C-alpha positions in Angstrom: -46.1 242.3 90.2 -44.1 244.1 87.5 -45.8 244.5 84.2 -44.2 242.7 81.2 -42.7 246.0 80.0 -41.3 246.8 83.5 -39.8 243.3 83.6 -38.2 243.6 80.2 -36.5 246.9 80.8 -34.5 245.3 83.6 -32.4 243.9 80.7 -30.1 246.7 79.5 -30.2 245.4 75.9 -34.0 245.3 75.8 -34.1 248.7 77.6 -31.9 250.2 74.9 -34.1 248.6 72.2 -37.1 250.3 73.8 -35.5 253.7 73.2 -35.4 253.4 69.4 -37.5 251.7 66.7 -36.6 248.1 66.2 -35.5 246.8 62.8 -37.2 243.8 61.2 -34.7 241.2 62.6 -34.7 242.9 66.0 -38.5 242.9 66.2 -38.6 239.1 65.4 -36.0 238.4 68.1 -37.8 240.7 70.5 -41.1 238.9 70.0 -39.5 235.5 70.4 -37.9 236.5 73.7 -40.9 238.2 75.2 -43.8 236.2 73.7 -42.2 232.8 73.1 -41.4 230.9 69.9 -44.9 229.3 69.8 -46.3 232.7 68.8 -44.3 232.9 65.6 -45.5 231.7 62.2 -43.6 229.0 60.3 -42.1 231.5 58.0 -40.9 233.6 60.9 -39.3 230.7 62.6 -37.4 229.9 59.4 -36.4 233.5 59.1 -35.1 233.5 62.6 -32.9 230.4 61.9 -31.6 231.9 58.7 -30.4 235.1 60.4 -29.5 236.9 57.1 -30.7 240.3 56.0 -32.7 238.8 53.2 -34.1 236.1 55.4 -37.8 237.0 55.1 -37.8 236.7 51.3 -35.6 233.6 51.5 -37.9 232.0 54.1 -40.9 232.7 51.9 -39.3 231.2 48.8 -38.3 228.1 50.8 -41.8 227.5 52.1 -43.5 228.3 48.7 -41.2 225.9 46.9 -41.7 223.0 49.4 -45.4 223.6 49.7 -45.4 222.6 53.4 -43.2 222.6 56.5 -43.3 218.8 56.5 -41.9 218.6 53.0 -39.2 221.2 53.8 -37.9 218.9 56.6 -37.1 216.3 53.9 -34.8 218.6 51.9 -31.2 217.7 52.0 -28.5 220.3 52.7 -27.5 220.2 49.0 -31.1 220.9 48.0 -31.3 223.8 50.4 -28.1 225.3 49.1 -29.6 225.7 45.6 -31.7 228.7 46.9 -30.1 232.1 46.4 -28.8 233.5 49.7 -28.4 230.1 51.4 -24.7 229.2 51.8 -23.3 226.0 53.3 -23.3 227.3 56.8 -26.9 228.6 56.7 -28.2 225.5 54.9 -26.6 223.3 57.6 -28.1 225.4 60.4 -31.6 225.2 58.9 -31.3 221.5 58.2 -30.0 220.8 61.7 -32.9 222.7 63.3 -35.5 220.8 61.2 -33.8 217.5 62.0 -34.0 218.3 65.7 -37.7 219.0 65.4 -38.2 215.8 63.5 -36.3 213.7 66.1 -38.3 215.4 68.9 -41.5 214.5 67.2 -40.4 210.9 66.7 -39.5 210.5 70.3 -42.8 212.1 71.4 -44.8 209.7 69.2 -43.2 206.7 70.9 -44.4 207.9 74.4 -47.8 206.9 75.6 -50.3 209.8 75.6 -50.7 211.2 79.2 -53.8 210.2 81.0 -55.7 213.1 82.6 -58.0 212.1 85.4 -57.2 214.6 88.1 -56.4 218.3 88.6 -52.9 217.1 89.5 -52.6 215.7 86.0 -53.8 219.0 84.6 -51.2 220.8 86.7 -48.4 218.6 85.5 -49.3 219.4 81.9 -50.3 223.1 82.3 -48.0 224.3 85.1 -44.7 224.4 83.2 -46.5 225.9 80.2 -48.8 228.5 81.7 -48.1 229.3 85.4 -45.2 231.7 84.7 -46.8 233.7 81.9 -47.5 237.4 82.3 -50.3 237.2 79.7 -53.4 235.0 79.7 -53.8 231.9 77.4 -56.8 229.6 77.0 -56.2 226.0 76.0 -58.4 223.0 75.3 -57.3 219.5 76.1 -59.0 216.9 73.9 -59.3 213.5 75.5 -60.2 210.1 74.2 -62.6 207.6 75.9 -59.8 206.5 78.2 -59.0 210.0 79.3 -55.8 210.0 77.4 -54.7 213.3 75.8 -55.5 213.3 72.1 -54.6 216.9 71.3 -53.9 220.2 73.0 -55.0 223.4 71.2 -54.5 227.0 72.1 -57.9 228.8 71.8 -56.9 232.3 72.7 -54.1 234.5 73.9 -54.3 237.8 75.7 -56.7 239.1 78.3 -60.0 239.3 76.4 -61.1 235.7 76.2 -64.0 236.0 78.7 -66.0 238.4 76.4 -64.6 237.5 73.0 -64.7 233.6 73.0 -67.9 231.7 72.2 -68.6 228.1 73.1 -68.3 227.4 69.4 -64.8 228.8 69.3 -63.8 226.7 72.2 -65.3 223.4 71.1 -64.4 223.4 67.5 -61.0 221.7 68.1 -62.8 219.0 70.2 -65.1 218.2 67.3 -62.2 218.2 64.8 -60.3 215.7 67.1 -63.4 213.6 67.7 -62.8 214.0 71.4 -64.9 212.1 74.0 -64.1 214.6 76.7 -62.4 217.9 77.2 -60.6 219.9 79.8 -60.6 223.7 79.5 -57.5 225.4 80.9 -56.4 228.9 81.3 -54.0 230.8 83.5 -54.2 233.8 85.8 -51.1 236.0 85.5 -51.9 237.5 88.9 -50.7 234.3 90.6 -54.1 233.7 92.2 -56.0 230.6 90.8 -59.3 231.5 92.3 -61.9 231.5 89.4 -63.5 234.8 88.6 -67.1 235.5 87.8 -66.2 235.5 84.1 -64.5 232.1 84.5 -67.6 230.7 86.0 -69.8 232.2 83.3 -67.5 230.7 80.6 -67.7 227.3 82.3 -71.5 227.4 82.3 -71.6 228.3 78.6 -69.2 225.6 77.6 -70.9 223.0 79.7 -74.3 223.7 78.2 -72.8 223.5 74.7 -71.1 220.2 75.6 -74.4 218.7 76.7 -76.0 219.5 73.4 -73.0 218.0 71.5 -72.6 214.9 73.6 -69.2 215.9 74.9 -68.1 215.6 78.5 -66.6 218.7 80.1 -64.3 217.1 82.8 -63.2 220.4 84.2 -62.2 224.0 83.7 -58.9 224.4 85.4 -57.4 227.8 86.3 -53.6 227.7 86.6 -51.5 230.2 88.5 -48.1 230.3 90.2 -49.7 229.5 93.5 -51.7 226.4 92.4 -54.5 225.1 90.3 -58.3 225.5 90.9 -61.4 224.2 89.4 -64.0 226.6 87.9 -66.5 223.8 87.3 -67.3 223.2 90.9 -66.4 225.1 94.1 -62.7 225.9 93.6 -60.4 223.1 94.8 -56.8 223.9 95.4 -54.2 221.1 94.9 -51.6 221.1 97.6 -51.4 217.3 97.6 -52.5 216.4 94.0 -55.3 214.1 95.1 -58.4 216.0 94.1 -60.3 214.4 91.3 -61.7 216.2 88.3 -65.3 217.3 88.5 -67.6 214.9 86.8 
């Protein structure tokens, strides 16, 4: 399997960028393309939308003045145009992107939260998000008493989670969300979902911490291009989507 760098250099434009230092705007686009928009901070997303040379300072002023991203979404185009460097076209582009995000959030809030009762349910949630990645991510799914998804939180990104993460790091979002149960999820960029010794050790640490906190660890799912396996019990592949979560 090619490394992320080998894969990226197949693109002539990215190959050319690798030959010389990237400017600020180029670095931001490069990160967005290779790592995904979810890795960018609010101010970086705004700067990416603005697209001007002074966008970093302008994005900072916009957020500082609004106080929060949620408040910024309520600003009219006329209000946005009052900021130096924001013309009509840029203000419209920013307002449109914020409005799209607001509408998506409204639509999502009207849908019932997905119920996660099997590894197939985990695969439906995690597969599109994690199976194709060439880096490792660790996520925690926080469920209510009816096994409905209350929140999904990214715990770690990269390849060092096995030694760097503590049970406290992993369970903190569950306590904040007052979750009744959790599902730990991470991906294997290799494409093989078979849990490693480190995965099993992490599962045991988290399970012990859950017992002391009164939380239920439903499963630790390992996602890869070739399927999903459980690290809580003997690995269970999901060709038919019928295997139940470990109790």
